[in-house]
C-alpha positions in Angstrom: 152.1 75.8 103.8 154.0 79.0 103.1 157.6 79.6 102.0 159.2 83.0 102.5 162.7 84.3 101.8 164.3 86.5 104.4 166.9 88.8 102.9 169.4 90.4 105.2 171.5 93.1 103.5 174.4 93.6 105.9 177.6 95.6 105.8 179.9 92.7 105.1 177.5 90.3 103.3 174.1 89.7 101.8 172.3 86.7 103.4 169.1 84.8 102.5 167.1 82.2 104.3 164.3 80.2 102.7 161.9 79.1 105.4 158.8 77.0 105.0 156.0 77.3 107.6 152.9 75.2 108.2 150.5 74.3 111.0 152.1 70.9 111.5 155.2 71.9 113.3 158.1 74.3 113.7 159.3 76.3 110.6 161.7 74.5 108.4 165.0 76.1 107.1 165.2 74.9 103.5 168.2 77.0 102.4 170.7 79.5 103.8 173.4 81.3 101.8 175.5 84.4 101.8 177.7 86.4 99.5 180.4 88.7 100.8 180.4 92.4 100.1 183.5 94.5 99.4 184.4 97.0 102.1 182.6 100.3 101.7 179.6 99.0 99.7 177.5 99.8 102.8 178.5 102.2 105.5 176.5 102.6 108.7 173.6 100.7 107.2 173.5 103.1 104.3 173.9 101.7 100.7 176.8 103.4 99.0 177.2 101.4 95.8 173.8 100.3 94.5 175.3 98.4 91.6 177.5 96.2 93.8 174.6 95.4 96.1 172.2 94.6 93.3 174.9 92.3 91.7 175.6 90.6 95.0 171.9 89.9 95.6 171.4 88.5 92.1 174.5 86.3 92.5 173.2 85.1 95.9 169.8 84.0 94.6 171.3 82.4 91.4 174.1 80.4 93.1 172.0 79.2 96.0 169.0 78.5 93.7 166.7 80.5 96.0 163.3 81.6 94.5 162.8 85.3 93.9 159.2 85.4 95.2 157.9 86.1 98.7 161.0 88.0 99.6 161.0 90.0 102.8 164.0 92.4 103.1 165.2 93.9 106.4 166.3 97.5 107.1 168.4 98.9 109.9 170.0 102.3 109.9 169.7 105.6 111.5 167.1 106.8 109.1 164.7 104.4 110.8 163.0 105.8 113.9 161.3 103.7 116.6 159.4 105.4 119.4 157.0 104.2 122.1 154.2 106.7 122.5 150.9 106.9 124.3 147.7 107.8 122.4 143.9 107.8 123.2 142.4 104.3 122.9 141.0 103.6 119.5 140.4 100.6 117.2 143.5 99.7 115.1 141.9 100.8 111.8 141.1 104.2 113.4 144.7 104.4 114.7 146.1 103.5 111.3 144.1 106.4 109.7 145.2 108.9 112.4 148.8 107.7 112.9 150.4 110.6 111.1 148.7 113.1 113.3 149.3 111.1 116.5 153.0 110.5 115.8 154.1 113.8 114.2 155.6 115.4 117.4 157.6 112.3 118.2 159.2 111.6 114.8 162.2 113.9 113.9 161.6 113.7 110.1 158.8 115.3 108.1 155.8 113.1 108.3 155.1 113.4 104.6 158.6 112.0 103.9 158.1 108.9 106.1 156.5 105.5 105.9 154.7 104.9 109.2 153.6 101.7 110.9 152.8 100.8 114.5 152.6 97.9 116.9 150.0 98.0 119.7 151.5 97.3 123.2 149.2 97.9 126.1 145.8 99.3 126.9 145.1 101.0 130.2 142.9 103.7 131.9 144.2 106.9 133.6 143.1 107.7 137.2 140.5 110.0 135.6 139.1 107.0 133.7 140.4 108.0 130.2 141.1 105.0 128.0 144.7 105.1 126.6 147.0 102.8 124.7 150.7 102.5 124.3 152.0 101.8 120.8 155.4 101.4 119.1 155.7 103.7 116.1 158.1 102.9 113.3 159.0 105.6 110.8 161.2 104.9 107.8 162.2 107.6 105.2 160.4 106.9 101.9 163.6 107.7 99.9 165.5 105.0 101.8 162.8 102.4 101.2 162.6 103.4 97.5 166.4 102.8 97.2 166.0 99.3 98.6 163.2 98.5 96.2 165.1 99.9 93.3 168.2 97.8 94.1 166.2 94.6 94.5 164.5 95.4 91.2 167.9 95.4 89.6 168.3 91.9 90.8 164.9 90.9 89.4 163.2 90.8 92.8 160.0 92.6 93.8 159.9 92.4 97.6 156.8 91.1 99.4 157.6 93.4 102.3 160.2 95.7 103.9 160.6 94.9 107.6 162.6 96.2 110.5 165.5 94.0 111.3 164.7 94.5 114.9 161.3 92.8 114.5 163.0 89.9 112.8 165.4 89.5 115.7 162.4 89.4 118.1 160.7 86.7 116.1 163.9 84.7 115.9 164.6 85.1 119.6 161.1 84.3 120.9 159.6 82.1 118.2 156.4 84.2 118.5 156.0 83.0 122.1 154.7 85.4 124.7 157.2 85.6 127.5 155.3 86.1 130.8 158.4 87.0 132.7 157.9 90.3 134.5 161.5 91.4 133.5 162.4 92.6 130.0 165.3 91.1 128.1 167.8 92.8 125.8 169.1 91.7 122.4 172.4 93.1 121.2 173.0 92.4 117.5 176.6 93.4 116.5 177.0 94.0 112.8 180.0 95.2 110.9 179.2 98.9 111.1 176.1 99.0 113.4 175.0 97.5 116.6 171.3 97.2 117.4 170.3 97.3 121.1 166.8 96.0 121.6 164.6 95.6 124.7 161.8 93.1 124.5 159.0 92.3 127.0 156.1 89.9 126.6 157.6 88.9 123.2 157.3 92.4 121.8 159.8 95.1 121.0 159.8 97.9 123.5 163.0 99.8 122.7 165.5 100.1 119.9 168.7 102.1 119.6 171.1 101.8 116.7 174.7 102.5 117.6 177.2 103.4 114.8 179.8 101.0 116.2 180.5 97.4 115.0 183.1 94.9 113.8 184.8 97.2 111.4 185.7 99.6 114.3 187.5 96.7 116.0 189.5 96.0 112.8 190.4 99.7 112.4 191.5 99.9 116.0 194.1 97.2 115.4 195.2 98.8 112.1 195.7 102.1 113.8 197.5 100.6 116.8 200.0 98.7 114.6 199.9 100.8 111.4 198.9 97.8 109.3 196.3 97.4 106.5 192.7 96.2 107.1 193.4 92.7 105.9 196.2 92.1 108.3 194.2 93.8 111.1 191.2 91.6 110.4 193.3 88.4 110.7 194.8 89.5 114.0 191.4 90.5 115.3 190.0 87.0 114.6 193.0 85.3 116.1 193.4 87.3 119.3 190.0 88.6 120.3 189.6 90.7 123.5 190.6 90.1 127.1 187.8 88.7 129.3 188.9 90.8 132.2 191.5 93.6 132.8 193.5 95.3 130.1 196.4 93.6 128.2 199.8 95.2 128.6 203.1 94.8 126.8 205.0 96.2 123.8 204.8 93.2 121.5 202.3 93.4 118.5 199.9 90.9 119.9 199.6 92.7 123.2 199.1 96.0 121.5 196.5 94.6 119.2 194.6 92.9 122.0 194.7 96.1 124.1 193.2 98.0 121.1 190.5 95.4 120.7 189.7 95.4 124.4 189.4 99.2 124.5 187.0 99.1 121.5 185.0 96.4 123.3 184.7 98.5 126.4 183.5 101.4 124.3 180.8 99.2 122.7 179.8 97.9 126.1 179.4 101.4 127.4 177.1 102.2 124.5 175.0 99.1 125.3 174.9 100.0 129.0 173.8 103.6 128.4 171.1 102.4 126.0 169.7 100.0 128.6 169.9 102.6 131.3 168.1 105.1 129.2 165.3 102.5 128.6 165.0 101.7 132.3 165.0 105.4 133.3 161.6 105.9 131.7 160.2 102.3 131.9 158.0 100.9 134.6 159.6 97.5 134.3 161.8 95.3 136.4 165.5 95.4 135.8 167.1 93.7 132.8 169.0 90.6 133.8 169.5 88.7 130.5 171.2 89.9 127.3 170.9 87.8 124.1 173.7 88.4 121.6 173.8 87.9 117.8 175.4 89.3 114.7 178.7 88.8 112.8 180.5 90.9 115.3 179.6 88.6 118.1 182.0 86.1 116.6 185.0 88.1 118.0 186.7 85.8 120.5 185.8 86.5 124.1 183.7 89.6 123.4 180.6 88.0 124.7 182.4 87.0 127.9 183.8 90.5 128.5 180.3 92.0 127.9 178.8 89.5 130.4 181.4 90.5 133.0 181.2 94.3 132.4 177.3 94.4 132.4 177.0 91.8 135.2 174.2 90.1 133.4 173.4 86.7 132.1 174.4 86.5 128.5 173.4 83.9 125.9 173.3 83.7 122.1 170.2 84.0 120.1 170.0 80.3 119.3 168.0 78.8 116.5 169.8 75.6 115.8 168.8 72.8 118.2 166.3 75.1 119.8 163.2 73.2 118.9 161.8 76.4 117.3 163.4 75.7 113.9 163.7 72.4 112.0 166.7 72.1 109.6 165.8 70.7 106.2 168.1 69.6 103.4 170.0 72.9 103.2 173.1 71.4 101.6 175.2 72.7 104.4 177.2 70.5 106.7 176.7 70.6 110.5 179.9 72.6 110.9 178.8 75.1 108.2 175.4 75.4 109.9 177.0 76.0 113.3 179.1 78.8 111.8 176.0 80.5 110.6 174.4 80.7 114.1 175.4 84.3 114.9 174.0 85.7 111.5 171.1 83.3 111.1 168.5 85.1 113.3 167.9 88.2 111.1 167.4 86.3 107.9 165.2 83.6 109.5 163.2 86.2 111.4 162.5 88.1 108.3 161.3 84.9 106.6 158.9 84.5 109.5 157.3 87.8 108.7 153.5 87.4 108.9 153.8 84.2 111.0 154.3 85.8 114.4 
């Protein structure tokens, strides 16, 4: 039996999930808690105020009585590079030793300033009989990883691992199962300042693009349209949401606000569409027909429905509650509180499942 803590440091909040795993059944969610962050503490996935983040993490663990051991923290920003590349076939230990050489032409940061890892995808032979393999390479800047470790150290935490949020989302969405469907699926995780667009096939990550667009941009669009402050704009955003189809018209404040939100939604959908088109342009896969959605930004009323209509794809939430893939223990949360966590639960739980799938 193993108990890990998944720590999701988001733009609007820090969240932690304590998950216990065993061979006897599905993982058990023992605790979930979050502490809100002030606006500007994190911008575009980059930590701006280390002291604020460290204090918020310390408060989160203390108030929720979450153990500070076996903590896996997730990262997601534009200083993390993910590329699918092809290399000569070799054993994984050999590939690990030669990864810097194999990946250097594909990674747009100096190799000696990066932490590298890889995930094997497929093995095949060329028409000439040469054994090749496709791998997913992940490169994170050492400086950024060191910042995360230092901040957690200030909260009295020595992380067990630093993991890519995208990998956590894949674990949460698939439960470690191998999907034998010939078509890939997409996951769109909408955060406050970043949106992650993933493509998965066979239960593994095949593509990741991080878009600098999220929930805060919707709030700002309302504020700009009505010349009101962020707090008022946030309240209007949550009350109105976007139009499922068409574009709202009218001169009253609600109509102007909804029109601004809808234009912002269309901009985000365009980014998602172009990301998926880019993947499909170079992939030898069937078309993507299903998009799974998660993240705090996905709570915006009607956004998911507008995305479904605009993309003309099936759209479903990344569901953990009542999925059969996660058992809910005595978390101390009511059923209503648990249901409210659904959009932000996948990253934290997926991080806690690190090493399990």
